[in-house]
DONURO-572643 format. One record per atom (N, C-alpha, C, CB): x, y, z; atom name; residue number from 1; residue in one letter. Coordinates in steps of 0.2 Angstrom, whole numbers, plus 5000, padded with zeros to 4 digits. Glycine has a CB too. Example, Ala and Ser with C-alpha at 12.3 -4.5 7.8 and 13.67 -1.06 7.14 Angstrom:
- X,Y,Z,baza,volum,rolo
- 5066,4972,5039,N,1,a
- 5062,4978,5039,CA,1,a
- 5066,4984,5039,C,1,a
- 5057,4978,5045,CB,1,a
- 5064,4989,5035,N,2,s
- 5068,4995,5036,CA,2,s
- 5064,5000,5039,C,2,s
- 5070,4997,5029,CB,2,s
//
This chain:
- X,Y,Z,baza,volum,rolo
- 5023,4140,5549,N,1,m
- 5028,4139,5552,CA,1,m
- 5033,4143,5555,C,1,m
- 5031,4138,5548,CB,1,m
- 5034,4144,5560,N,2,s
- 5039,4149,5563,CA,2,s
- 5044,4157,5562,C,2,s
- 5042,4146,5563,CB,2,s
- 5044,4159,5561,N,3,y
- 5053,4165,5558,CA,3,y
- 5058,4160,5563,C,3,y
- 5053,4178,5563,CB,3,y
- 5056,4158,5568,N,4,v
- 5063,4158,5572,CA,4,v
- 5066,4147,5569,C,4,v
- 5059,4159,5584,CB,4,v
- 5055,4146,5565,N,5,n
- 5061,4137,5562,CA,5,n
- 5064,4139,5554,C,5,n
- 5054,4126,5559,CB,5,n
- 5060,4145,5551,N,6,i
- 5064,4147,5545,CA,6,i
- 5071,4151,5547,C,6,i
- 5059,4151,5540,CB,6,i
- 5072,4152,5550,N,7,l
- 5078,4155,5553,CA,7,l
- 5085,4148,5556,C,7,l
- 5073,4160,5561,CB,7,l
- 5083,4145,5557,N,8,k
- 5084,4140,5560,CA,8,k
- 5084,4134,5552,C,8,k
- 5079,4138,5567,CB,8,k
- 5084,4137,5550,N,9,k
- 5084,4130,5543,CA,9,k
- 5088,4131,5539,C,9,k
- 5078,4129,5538,CB,9,k
- 5088,4141,5539,N,10,y
- 5094,4144,5536,CA,10,y
- 5097,4141,5538,C,10,y
- 5097,4150,5537,CB,10,y
- 5100,4142,5545,N,11,f
- 5107,4144,5549,CA,11,f
- 5110,4137,5548,C,11,f
- 5105,4146,5557,CB,11,f
- 5106,4129,5547,N,12,y
- 5109,4128,5547,CA,12,y
- 5111,4123,5540,C,12,y
- 5109,4129,5552,CB,12,y
- 5105,4125,5536,N,13,s
- 5109,4124,5530,CA,13,s
- 5116,4127,5527,C,13,s
- 5104,4126,5525,CB,13,s
- 5115,4125,5522,N,14,e
- 5125,4127,5516,CA,14,e
- 5122,4130,5512,C,14,e
- 5131,4121,5511,CB,14,e
- 5124,4137,5512,N,15,r
- 5125,4141,5506,CA,15,r
- 5130,4147,5505,C,15,r
- 5119,4144,5505,CB,15,r
- 5131,4144,5497,N,16,i
- 5137,4145,5495,CA,16,i
- 5137,4152,5495,C,16,i
- 5138,4142,5489,CB,16,i
- 5130,4156,5489,N,17,v
- 5135,4161,5487,CA,17,v
- 5134,4169,5493,C,17,v
- 5132,4163,5476,CB,17,v
- 5131,4165,5499,N,18,p
- 5129,4168,5504,CA,18,p
- 5138,4171,5506,C,18,p
- 5124,4164,5509,CB,18,p
- 5141,4163,5508,N,19,a
- 5145,4162,5510,CA,19,a
- 5152,4166,5504,C,19,a
- 5145,4155,5512,CB,19,a
- 5153,4165,5502,N,20,f
- 5156,4170,5495,CA,20,f
- 5157,4178,5493,C,20,f
- 5153,4169,5490,CB,20,f
- 5149,4180,5496,N,21,f
- 5149,4186,5496,CA,21,f
- 5151,4190,5504,C,21,f
- 5142,4186,5493,CB,21,f
- 5148,4186,5508,N,22,s
- 5152,4185,5516,CA,22,s
- 5160,4186,5515,C,22,s
- 5150,4176,5520,CB,22,s
- 5164,4183,5514,N,23,a
- 5171,4183,5513,CA,23,a
- 5176,4186,5507,C,23,a
- 5172,4177,5512,CB,23,a
- 5169,4191,5501,N,24,f
- 5171,4194,5497,CA,24,f
- 5170,4201,5501,C,24,f
- 5168,4193,5491,CB,24,f
- 5165,4203,5502,N,25,l
- 5167,4211,5506,CA,25,l
- 5169,4213,5514,C,25,l
- 5160,4214,5506,CB,25,l
- 5168,4206,5518,N,26,l
- 5176,4206,5521,CA,26,l
- 5183,4208,5521,C,26,l
- 5177,4203,5521,CB,26,l
- 5184,4204,5518,N,27,a
- 5191,4205,5515,CA,27,a
- 5192,4212,5512,C,27,a
- 5193,4199,5509,CB,27,a
- 5185,4215,5508,N,28,l
- 5187,4220,5508,CA,28,l
- 5190,4227,5511,C,28,l
- 5185,4220,5505,CB,28,l
- 5189,4229,5517,N,29,p
- 5191,4232,5524,CA,29,p
- 5194,4229,5528,C,29,p
- 5187,4233,5527,CB,29,p
- 5194,4222,5529,N,30,l
- 5199,4219,5532,CA,30,l
- 5204,4221,5529,C,30,l
- 5198,4214,5533,CB,30,l
- 5205,4223,5523,N,31,e
- 5211,4220,5522,CA,31,e
- 5218,4227,5522,C,31,e
- 5210,4216,5513,CB,31,e
- 5214,4232,5523,N,32,m
- 5217,4238,5525,CA,32,m
- 5217,4238,5534,C,32,m
- 5214,4245,5522,CB,32,m
- 5217,4234,5537,N,33,v
- 5218,4231,5544,CA,33,v
- 5225,4231,5543,C,33,v
- 5214,4224,5546,CB,33,v
- 5223,4225,5541,N,34,h
- 5228,4218,5543,CA,34,h
- 5232,4214,5538,C,34,h
- 5224,4213,5545,CB,34,h
- 5236,4210,5533,N,35,f
- 5235,4203,5531,CA,35,f
- 5231,4197,5532,C,35,f
- 5238,4200,5530,CB,35,f
- 5232,4196,5542,N,36,l
- 5229,4192,5544,CA,36,l
- 5222,4192,5547,C,36,l
- 5234,4189,5547,CB,36,l
- 5219,4196,5546,N,37,t
- 5212,4198,5546,CA,37,t
- 5208,4193,5541,C,37,t
- 5210,4205,5543,CB,37,t
- 5212,4189,5536,N,38,m
- 5209,4187,5531,CA,38,m
- 5207,4181,5533,C,38,m
- 5213,4187,5525,CB,38,m
- 5208,4180,5539,N,39,l
- 5207,4173,5543,CA,39,l
- 5200,4175,5546,C,39,l
- 5212,4172,5550,CB,39,l
- 5196,4179,5547,N,40,v
- 5193,4181,5551,CA,40,v
- 5187,4183,5544,C,40,v
- 5196,4186,5557,CB,40,v
- 5187,4185,5537,N,41,a
- 5182,4186,5536,CA,41,a
- 5184,4176,5530,C,41,a
- 5179,4195,5532,CB,41,a
- 5185,4171,5527,N,42,g
- 5185,4164,5529,CA,42,g
- 5184,4162,5534,C,42,g
- 5190,4162,5529,CB,42,g
- 5185,4164,5540,N,43,f
- 5178,4163,5545,CA,43,f
- 5172,4161,5543,C,43,f
- 5176,4168,5549,CB,43,f
- 5170,4167,5543,N,44,v
- 5162,4169,5541,CA,44,v
- 5159,4167,5536,C,44,v
- 5160,4176,5540,CB,44,v
- 5164,4164,5532,N,45,a
- 5163,4160,5526,CA,45,a
- 5162,4154,5527,C,45,a
- 5168,4161,5523,CB,45,a
- 5166,4153,5531,N,46,g
- 5164,4144,5533,CA,46,g
- 5158,4144,5538,C,46,g
- 5171,4139,5539,CB,46,g
- 5156,4148,5539,N,47,i
- 5151,4150,5547,CA,47,i
- 5145,4146,5542,C,47,i
- 5148,4162,5549,CB,47,i
- 5146,4150,5535,N,48,f
- 5139,4148,5530,CA,48,f
- 5142,4139,5527,C,48,f
- 5139,4156,5521,CB,48,f
- 5147,4138,5524,N,49,i
- 5145,4129,5523,CA,49,i
- 5150,4131,5528,C,49,i
- 5147,4122,5513,CB,49,i
- 5148,4123,5526,N,50,k
- 5150,4118,5534,CA,50,k
- 5152,4113,5533,C,50,k
- 5144,4115,5540,CB,50,k
- 5155,4112,5525,N,51,k
- 5157,4107,5523,CA,51,k
- 5165,4110,5524,C,51,k
- 5154,4104,5517,CB,51,k
- 5170,4104,5523,N,52,g
- 5177,4107,5523,CA,52,g
- 5181,4111,5518,C,52,g
- 5181,4102,5523,CB,52,g
- 5182,4108,5515,N,53,w
- 5186,4107,5509,CA,53,w
- 5183,4115,5502,C,53,w
- 5182,4097,5506,CB,53,w
- 5172,4110,5502,N,54,t
- 5171,4115,5500,CA,54,t
- 5170,4126,5501,C,54,t
- 5168,4111,5500,CB,54,t
- 5170,4122,5509,N,55,s
- 5172,4131,5514,CA,55,s
- 5178,4131,5511,C,55,s
- 5173,4132,5526,CB,55,s
- 5183,4129,5513,N,56,f
- 5187,4129,5509,CA,56,f
- 5190,4134,5504,C,56,f
- 5187,4125,5508,CB,56,f
- 5187,4130,5499,N,57,l
- 5188,4132,5491,CA,57,l
- 5182,4137,5493,C,57,l
- 5187,4125,5482,CB,57,l
- 5178,4141,5495,N,58,i
- 5172,4145,5493,CA,58,i
- 5180,4152,5496,C,58,i
- 5162,4143,5499,CB,58,i
- 5181,4149,5503,N,59,g
- 5183,4157,5505,CA,59,g
- 5189,4155,5502,C,59,g
- 5183,4160,5514,CB,59,g
- 5191,4155,5498,N,60,f
- 5199,4156,5495,CA,60,f
- 5199,4158,5489,C,60,f
- 5204,4149,5494,CB,60,f
- 5192,4157,5485,N,61,i
- 5189,4162,5481,CA,61,i
- 5189,4168,5482,C,61,i
- 5185,4161,5480,CB,61,i
- 5185,4169,5488,N,62,g
- 5180,4175,5490,CA,62,g
- 5186,4179,5492,C,62,g
- 5173,4175,5496,CB,62,g
- 5190,4178,5492,N,63,v
- 5198,4183,5498,CA,63,v
- 5199,4185,5493,C,63,v
- 5206,4179,5503,CB,63,v
- 5204,4178,5486,N,64,m
- 5209,4180,5480,CA,64,m
- 5204,4186,5477,C,64,m
- 5211,4173,5473,CB,64,m
- 5197,4187,5478,N,65,a
- 5194,4190,5470,CA,65,a
- 5194,4197,5476,C,65,a
- 5183,4185,5465,CB,65,a
- 5194,4198,5483,N,66,a
- 5193,4204,5485,CA,66,a
- 5201,4207,5483,C,66,a
- 5192,4204,5494,CB,66,a
- 5207,4204,5486,N,67,w
- 5216,4204,5484,CA,67,w
- 5215,4208,5474,C,67,w
- 5220,4193,5484,CB,67,w
- 5213,4203,5471,N,68,g
- 5214,4207,5466,CA,68,g
- 5208,4212,5463,C,68,g
- 5217,4202,5462,CB,68,g
- 5207,4213,5466,N,69,v
- 5199,4222,5466,CA,69,v
- 5206,4226,5468,C,69,v
- 5188,4224,5477,CB,69,v
- 5207,4225,5474,N,70,y
- 5214,4230,5475,CA,70,y
- 5217,4230,5470,C,70,y
- 5218,4228,5480,CB,70,y
- 5220,4227,5468,N,71,f
- 5228,4227,5463,CA,71,f
- 5223,4232,5456,C,71,f
- 5232,4216,5460,CB,71,f
- 5217,4228,5453,N,72,l
- 5216,4233,5448,CA,72,l
- 5213,4241,5451,C,72,l
- 5212,4229,5442,CB,72,l
- 5213,4240,5455,N,73,i
- 5212,4245,5457,CA,73,i
- 5219,4253,5457,C,73,i
- 5210,4241,5464,CB,73,i
- 5219,4249,5462,N,74,f
- 5230,4249,5460,CA,74,f
- 5232,4252,5456,C,74,f
- 5234,4244,5457,CB,74,f
- 5229,4248,5452,N,75,t
- 5232,4248,5446,CA,75,t
- 5228,4256,5440,C,75,t
- 5230,4240,5445,CB,75,t
- 5225,4256,5443,N,76,f
- 5223,4262,5440,CA,76,f
- 5224,4267,5442,C,76,f
- 5217,4263,5439,CB,76,f
- 5224,4270,5450,N,77,i
- 5226,4277,5452,CA,77,i
- 5234,4276,5453,C,77,i
- 5223,4279,5459,CB,77,i
- 5236,4273,5453,N,78,g
- 5243,4273,5453,CA,78,g
- 5247,4268,5447,C,78,g
- 5246,4271,5460,CB,78,g
- 5254,4270,5448,N,79,p
- 5261,4266,5448,CA,79,p
- 5262,4260,5449,C,79,p
- 5264,4268,5453,CB,79,p
- 5257,4256,5449,N,80,l
- 5259,4248,5449,CA,80,l
- 5263,4245,5449,C,80,l
- 5258,4245,5446,CB,80,l
- 5263,4246,5440,N,81,d
- 5268,4243,5437,CA,81,d
- 5276,4242,5439,C,81,d
- 5267,4245,5432,CB,81,d
- 5279,4251,5439,N,82,r
- 5284,4251,5440,CA,82,r
- 5285,4249,5447,C,82,r
- 5286,4256,5438,CB,82,r
- 5281,4251,5452,N,83,l
- 5281,4245,5460,CA,83,l
- 5285,4240,5460,C,83,l
- 5275,4242,5462,CB,83,l
- 5281,4234,5456,N,84,l
- 5279,4230,5454,CA,84,l
- 5287,4228,5452,C,84,l
- 5274,4231,5450,CB,84,l
- 5290,4230,5447,N,85,s
- 5297,4230,5443,CA,85,s
- 5301,4232,5448,C,85,s
- 5297,4235,5437,CB,85,s
- 5300,4238,5451,N,86,f
- 5307,4238,5457,CA,86,f
- 5307,4231,5464,C,86,f
- 5306,4247,5462,CB,86,f
- 5301,4229,5467,N,87,i
- 5302,4225,5470,CA,87,i
- 5302,4218,5465,C,87,i
- 5296,4225,5475,CB,87,i
- 5303,4218,5458,N,88,g
- 5305,4212,5456,CA,88,g
- 5310,4214,5456,C,88,g
- 5303,4207,5451,CB,88,g
- 5315,4217,5453,N,89,q
- 5319,4219,5452,CA,89,q
- 5324,4215,5458,C,89,q
- 5319,4226,5451,CB,89,q
- 5322,4219,5466,N,90,l
- 5325,4218,5470,CA,90,l
- 5326,4208,5475,C,90,l
- 5322,4224,5474,CB,90,l
- 5319,4208,5472,N,91,i
- 5321,4201,5473,CA,91,i
- 5323,4196,5469,C,91,i
- 5318,4199,5475,CB,91,i
- 5322,4197,5460,N,92,g
- 5324,4191,5455,CA,92,g
- 5319,4190,5452,C,92,g
- 5328,4184,5457,CB,92,g
- 5313,4193,5454,N,93,i
- 5308,4190,5451,CA,93,i
- 5303,4193,5446,C,93,i
- 5305,4188,5455,CB,93,i
- 5298,4190,5440,N,94,n
- 5294,4196,5437,CA,94,n
- 5288,4200,5444,C,94,n
- 5290,4192,5429,CB,94,n
- 5283,4206,5444,N,95,g
- 5281,4210,5445,CA,95,g
- 5273,4205,5443,C,95,g
- 5284,4216,5443,CB,95,g
- 5271,4199,5437,N,96,i
- 5263,4200,5436,CA,96,i
- 5268,4190,5442,C,96,i
- 5257,4201,5423,CB,96,i
- 5272,4190,5443,N,97,v
- 5273,4181,5448,CA,97,v
- 5271,4185,5454,C,97,v
- 5282,4176,5449,CB,97,v
- 5274,4192,5455,N,98,l
- 5272,4194,5464,CA,98,l
- 5267,4193,5465,C,98,l
- 5273,4200,5469,CB,98,l
- 5261,4197,5460,N,99,i
- 5255,4197,5462,CA,99,i
- 5251,4191,5462,C,99,i
- 5253,4202,5458,CB,99,i
- 5251,4185,5456,N,100,l
- 5249,4176,5460,CA,100,l
- 5251,4177,5464,C,100,l
- 5250,4169,5459,CB,100,l
- 5259,4176,5467,N,101,i
- 5263,4174,5473,CA,101,i
- 5257,4176,5478,C,101,i
- 5270,4179,5475,CB,101,i
- 5255,4183,5479,N,102,s
- 5251,4191,5485,CA,102,s
- 5243,4186,5483,C,102,s
- 5251,4204,5478,CB,102,s
- 5242,4184,5475,N,103,l
- 5237,4183,5478,CA,103,l
- 5233,4175,5480,C,103,l
- 5234,4186,5475,CB,103,l
- 5239,4172,5479,N,104,i
- 5240,4164,5480,CA,104,i
- 5238,4165,5488,C,104,i
- 5248,4161,5477,CB,104,i
- 5243,4169,5493,N,105,i
- 5242,4170,5500,CA,105,i
- 5237,4170,5502,C,105,i
- 5245,4173,5502,CB,105,i
- 5234,4178,5500,N,106,g
- 5228,4179,5505,CA,106,g
- 5222,4175,5502,C,106,g
- 5227,4188,5506,CB,106,g
- 5225,4170,5496,N,107,g
- 5216,4166,5494,CA,107,g
- 5219,4159,5502,C,107,g
- 5215,4161,5480,CB,107,g
- 5224,4158,5502,N,108,l
- 5225,4152,5508,CA,108,l
- 5225,4158,5511,C,108,l
- 5233,4147,5509,CB,108,l
- 5226,4161,5513,N,109,l
- 5223,4163,5519,CA,109,l
- 5214,4162,5523,C,109,l
- 5224,4170,5519,CB,109,l
- 5209,4163,5516,N,110,g
- 5206,4165,5516,CA,110,g
- 5203,4157,5518,C,110,g
- 5206,4170,5512,CB,110,g
- 5204,4154,5516,N,111,g
- 5201,4146,5514,CA,111,g
- 5204,4144,5521,C,111,g
- 5204,4141,5506,CB,111,g
- 5211,4144,5524,N,112,m
- 5214,4142,5531,CA,112,m
- 5206,4145,5536,C,112,m
- 5222,4148,5531,CB,112,m
- 5207,4151,5535,N,113,g
- 5201,4151,5541,CA,113,g
- 5191,4152,5540,C,113,g
- 5203,4160,5545,CB,113,g
- 5190,4149,5532,N,114,a
- 5185,4145,5533,CA,114,a
- 5183,4141,5533,C,114,a
- 5183,4146,5531,CB,114,a
- 5189,4137,5533,N,115,l
- 5193,4127,5535,CA,115,l
- 5189,4127,5543,C,115,l
- 5207,4125,5537,CB,115,l
- 5192,4133,5546,N,116,i
- 5191,4132,5554,CA,116,i
- 5185,4136,5556,C,116,i
- 5196,4135,5559,CB,116,i
- 5182,4141,5551,N,117,g
- 5174,4142,5554,CA,117,g
- 5171,4135,5550,C,117,g
- 5169,4152,5550,CB,117,g
- 5173,4133,5545,N,118,g
- 5166,4126,5543,CA,118,g
- 5166,4121,5549,C,118,g
- 5169,4119,5533,CB,118,g
- 5173,4119,5551,N,119,y
- 5174,4115,5558,CA,119,y
- 5170,4117,5564,C,119,y
- 5183,4115,5560,CB,119,y
- 5174,4122,5567,N,120,s
- 5170,4126,5570,CA,120,s
- 5162,4122,5571,C,120,s
- 5170,4131,5566,CB,120,s
- 5160,4127,5565,N,121,m
- 5149,4125,5564,CA,121,m
- 5149,4118,5563,C,121,m
- 5144,4128,5554,CB,121,m
- 5153,4114,5564,N,122,q
- 5150,4108,5563,CA,122,q
- 5151,4102,5570,C,122,q
- 5154,4105,5557,CB,122,q
- 5153,4107,5576,N,123,l
- 5158,4107,5582,CA,123,l
- 5152,4107,5585,C,123,l
- 5165,4113,5584,CB,123,l
- 5149,4115,5583,N,124,i
- 5145,4119,5587,CA,124,i
- 5136,4115,5586,C,124,i
- 5147,4128,5585,CB,124,i
- 5136,4113,5578,N,125,l
- 5128,4110,5578,CA,125,l
- 5131,4105,5580,C,125,l
- 5124,4111,5573,CB,125,l
- 5134,4101,5580,N,126,g
- 5131,4091,5587,CA,126,g
- 5130,4089,5581,C,126,g
- 5122,4090,5594,CB,126,g
- 5125,4086,5585,N,127,d
- 5121,4081,5581,CA,127,d
- 5114,4084,5574,C,127,d
- 5117,4078,5588,CB,127,d
- 5115,4092,5576,N,128,n
- 5108,4095,5571,CA,128,n
- 5114,4094,5564,C,128,n
- 5104,4107,5574,CB,128,n
- 5121,4093,5563,N,129,y
- 5122,4093,5558,CA,129,y
- 5120,4089,5552,C,129,y
- 5127,4093,5559,CB,129,y
- 5120,4090,5546,N,130,n
- 5119,4084,5542,CA,130,n
- 5125,4084,5535,C,130,n
- 5110,4084,5539,CB,130,n
- 5131,4077,5538,N,131,p
- 5135,4079,5531,CA,131,p
- 5133,4075,5525,C,131,p
- 5144,4077,5533,CB,131,p
- 5129,4073,5526,N,132,k
- 5126,4070,5518,CA,132,k
- 5122,4077,5513,C,132,k
- 5118,4063,5520,CB,132,k
- 5121,4081,5516,N,133,e
- 5116,4088,5514,CA,133,e
- 5120,4090,5510,C,133,e
- 5113,4094,5519,CB,133,e
- 5116,4093,5502,N,134,k
- 5123,4096,5499,CA,134,k
- 5121,4102,5500,C,134,k
- 5124,4095,5491,CB,134,k
- 5128,4105,5497,N,135,p
- 5126,4113,5498,CA,135,p
- 5120,4120,5493,C,135,p
- 5134,4116,5497,CB,135,p
- 5118,4122,5496,N,136,k
- 5111,4125,5490,CA,136,k
- 5115,4132,5487,C,136,k
- 5100,4129,5495,CB,136,k
- 5115,4134,5483,N,137,l
- 5115,4141,5479,CA,137,l
- 5113,4147,5484,C,137,l
- 5110,4142,5473,CB,137,l
- 5109,4146,5483,N,138,l
- 5104,4151,5489,CA,138,l
- 5104,4148,5495,C,138,l
- 5094,4151,5487,CB,138,l
//
């Protein structure tokens, strides 16, 4: 079997772990650019997983995990609790609720990007796409 056939077989199949890590690792630097770039991180994850809701779930979890890492980092290097309590008092909600809302917003952005990427790959692959194939871990 040639290298081209191996790459083609790997590209046409659906992989969960590379999709998750691509969404997670792309979301980390792209988050510093703009929050809407989470769509790009999710889009790349959707390329690996071509099934609609599976790609949404992986993009959602990957980007949400990246935002969670940033909240952990900011907790240790800065006064995140004071900032969240200040913003929470302005809006009228608790600081933990603000973290949960922002994690859900980031996850939704990543999930929507992954959904767009997954359906785009289905369109690009055309007849080579097998909808009955089960996603693989690696």
